[in-house]
C-alpha positions in Angstrom: 110.6 97.6 126.5 112.3 95.3 124.0 115.6 96.0 122.4 116.4 96.5 118.7 116.0 93.6 116.5 117.0 92.9 112.8 113.9 92.1 110.7 113.3 90.9 107.1 110.0 90.7 105.3 110.0 89.0 101.8 107.3 88.4 99.2 107.5 87.2 95.6 105.3 88.8 92.9 104.8 86.2 90.2 103.7 86.5 86.6 100.0 86.6 85.6 98.9 85.3 82.1 96.3 88.1 81.5 98.6 90.9 82.7 101.5 89.5 80.7 99.4 89.6 77.5 98.4 93.3 77.9 101.8 94.3 79.1 103.4 92.5 76.2 101.4 94.8 73.8 102.3 97.9 75.8 106.0 96.9 75.7 105.8 96.3 71.9 104.7 99.9 71.5 107.2 101.3 74.0 104.7 102.2 76.6 105.0 102.1 80.4 104.2 98.7 81.9 101.6 100.1 84.3 100.1 96.7 85.1 103.4 95.4 86.5 104.0 98.7 88.2 100.7 98.5 90.0 101.2 94.9 91.2 104.7 95.8 92.6 103.4 99.0 94.2 100.4 97.3 95.8 102.6 94.5 97.2 105.1 97.0 98.5 102.4 99.0 100.2 101.1 95.9 101.9 104.6 94.9 103.1 105.2 98.4 104.5 102.0 98.2 106.4 102.9 94.8 107.8 106.3 96.2 108.9 104.6 99.1 110.7 102.3 96.8 112.5 105.1 94.5 113.7 108.0 96.9 114.3 109.0 100.5 115.1 111.8 100.7 112.6 114.9 102.7 113.4 115.8 102.3 109.7 114.8 100.1 106.8 115.7 99.4 103.2 113.8 98.0 100.2 115.3 95.6 97.7 113.5 94.5 94.5 115.3 91.7 92.6 114.2 89.9 89.4 113.8 86.1 89.5 113.4 83.7 86.7 110.3 83.7 84.5 109.5 87.3 85.0 108.8 87.2 88.8 110.3 89.6 91.3 111.3 89.2 94.9 110.6 92.2 97.2 112.5 92.4 100.5 112.2 94.9 103.3 114.9 94.7 105.9 116.1 96.8 108.7 116.4 97.2 112.4 113.7 98.2 114.8 111.8 97.6 118.0 109.3 94.7 117.9 105.8 95.7 118.8 104.4 93.2 121.3 
């Protein structure tokens, strides 16, 4: 049985020309930016699944940080037992 190990999983969600156009219109009218929300949520779901396949986490945190040009970096970090 392996000991506890720190882990980090990071992905960048970049801009998309078509999504940007539709979300720009929604933003102009003060509506929710559901296209961006869906892309971030889908990526986050994929990353959490990857974490569960690789580790038995004791604890984990999620960090979402904006980057330049409208991209965001999503990081999941924590401590857990690595699944062999």
